[in-house]
N, C-alpha and C positions, 0 to 999 in steps of 0.2 A: 228529558231528551226529546227533541223534535225529530221524529223518525222520518218525516217527509224530507227534511233537510239532509239527514244522513243518507237517505236513499239517493237523493239528487247528487250529493257529493261523491259517493262511491260510484254511481253510474257515470258521472262526468269524468272521473279518473279513468275508468275502464274505456270510455269512448275515446279519450285523448291518447291512451295507450294504443288502441287500435289504429288511430289516425297516424301514429308515429311508426306503424309497421310492426308492433310487438307481436310475439307469438301468442296463440290463443291461451295456452296454459298460463303464461305470464299475466295476461289480462284477468283471467278468472281467479287466479291465486291472489293477485293484488287486491281485487275487490273483496274477496272473502276475508283476507287478512284485515282490511280496513274496517269492515263490518264487525269482525270479531274484536278489534281493538276498542270499539265503542260499546261492547257488551252484547252484541247481537249474535245469538247462537243459531238462529233459524234463517240466516241469509243464504240465498241461492243466486247463482249467476250462470247465464248461458250466453256464449259469444261465438259468432262466426265473423268472417272478415267484413261483412256489410251490415251487421246488426248486433246489438247487445241488449240483453234483458236481465234486470236485477230485481229480485223480490225478497221481501222479508216479512216476518210476522211480528207485529208490535205486541207488547206484554198483555194488552187487553184483548188480544185475539184478532185484531184487525190486520188483514193481509194487504200489503202495499207492493205495487209493481211499477217499475220504471223501464220504459222501452225507448231505444233510440236507433234510428237507421243511420248507418255510418256511410258517408259518401266515399267515392273513390279517393285513394290516397297513395302517397309514395312512402318511402322509408326514411325516417329521420332518427338516426342513432343517438345524436346528441339530446334531442327532445325525449327520447325513450329513457336515457340515463337520468335526466333531470326528474322525470316523472317517477322513476323507480326510487330515486333518492328521497323525493318528497313522500312517497308511500311509506318507506321505511321510517322516516322522521315522524309521520303522523301515527304510525303504529307503535313506535317506541314511547312517544309522549303525546297522547291525543289532546289537542287544544280544543277550544270552543269551536262549534261547527262553523260559525260565521268566519272565524279566523282561518280555519282550515280551507274554507271555500275561497277566501282571499288569497291564500298561498297558492292554491291550485290555479286560480285565475292569473296570478303574477307569472307563474312558470309558463303558462300557455301564451300569455299576451306579450311578455317582455322577451321576445326572441328575435335576434337580428336575422334578417333575411338576406340571402346572397344577392348582390346587385347584378344587373344585366351583364356588365363586363366580366365579372367573375364567372357567371354561369356560361357565357359564350366561350370564355377561355378554357373552361373545363371540357365543354363539348369538343372544341378544336383539339385539345391535347389528347383526350381519350381516343377519338377516332384516328388521329395521326399515329398514335402508338400502336393501335390495333392493326393498322395497315402495315406498319413495319413488322409487327409480330407475325403476320400471315405471309411475310416474304416480299412485301412491296418495296419499291425504291423510295428515295427521298421525295421524288416528284409525286409518286402515288400517295405518300403520307401527307404532302401538302394538299393534294386534291381531296383526300379523305377528311382532312381538317376543315376544308371549305364546305364539304357535305355536312359535317357536324355542325357548322355554324348555321346552315340552312335549317336543320332540324331544331337547333336550339332557339331559333327565332320563331319557327312555326308552332311547335308543340305548346309553349305557354299561351300563345294567342288562341289556339284551339281550345285549350282548357278553360280560358276565361269566357269563351263563347259557349261553353257547355257541351262541346262535342263528346260523343261517347268513346269508349276505349277502342272499339274496332275501327271507327273512322279516324281517330288520331293515329293509330298504328298504320293504317292504309295510306294516309297522307304523308306520314313520315317516310314510309318505304318509297312512295312515289317521288317525293322530293329528293331523297337520296339517289334514286335511280336516274332521275332526269339530270341532276347536278353532275353526277359522276359521268354520265354519257356525254354531256355537253363539254365537260373539261377534257375528256378523252378525245372527242372529235376535234377539239381545238389544238390537240397535241400537247397539252399540259400534263396529262396523265398517261401512263404507259400500259397499265393492266387494269382494265375496267372491273374484272371480277374481284381483284384484291382491294381496289378502292371501295367497291360496293360492300364487300364483306366487312371491312373495317368500319365503314360508315354506319351500317345498321346495328352494330354491336351496342350502341347506346340505347337502343330500343328492345334488344333481345330480352325475353322474359326469364333470364337465368335465375334471378333472385326469387321470382314468383315460383318457379319450379322447385327450387331448393326449399322454400318455405312449405310448399305442398308436401314434399317428402318428409320434412321435419314434423309437420302436423300429423301426417299419416302414421309415423312411427310413435308419436305421442298418444295416438288413439283418437285424435280429433278428425274423424273420417269426413264429416260433413264439411268442415273447414278445408280439408285437403281437396275435396272435390270442387269446391268453389274456386280455389286457387288454380287447380288444374284446368278448369274451364277458362279462367282468365288467361292463363299461359297459352292455351290452344287458340283462343280468340285473338290474342296479340300476334302470335306467330302467323295465323292465317291472314290477318290484316297486312302485316309486313310483306308476306309473300305475294299477296294480290297487288299491292301498290308497286312493289319492285318489278313484278312480272309485266304490269301495264307499261311501266317506264322503259323496260328493256325492249318490249315489243315495239313501242313507239320509236325508240332509238334505232332499231334495226330497219324499221320502215323508212326513216329519214336518211340514215347515214350508211345503211348496208351492213357490212361485216364488222361490226364493233365487237 
């Protein structure tokens, strides 16, 4: 048994589960089950949203540790399900380590990515529906959808440039506010507040706060605090960007 390869395999599985947005308990259990399937009884794993540490003791007494810092990530339920299925498959009938690593690499690599048109359509639809949900008119929904298109174009660009979470949230809120104010000033939108409320919902950290409470109830307090901080930081960035946009709009166009 090559324990270095086993450690790398289990660590990579846990890392990709974290990148897919999996719960902390799911990540740690999956890694422990995989180590146990290959006969390791001394495996330990510690995970928080931005870091995972896996350790085991080889039969000769050698202690091996694998550490990986996990970058910022979104939630990909489909990828999470595929990784869970792979973990169950490996635990039920453990193959050779090289084969298992190849299977993991295939699950991670061979994933269709949504195109720009599909992504922008989703932003437009979500923001439009939220505008209607909060009581806006059809014109407000159209303006909200246009604000969503602005966010959908800006955020991926900022991510590729390496912008941090707070800056992305602030620019997203600023773009929503400016776009909504301009459309309202032009007479296309009727209710600026409803347009803006629907538009920023694509950035609202609702899932992050939900995961925070879920981890807290599961006893993963450190993970919960990390996600709470992320949610507060995102909310603060949206509020700052939106406030600047509204202040600028009132200065230019008066009583919007």
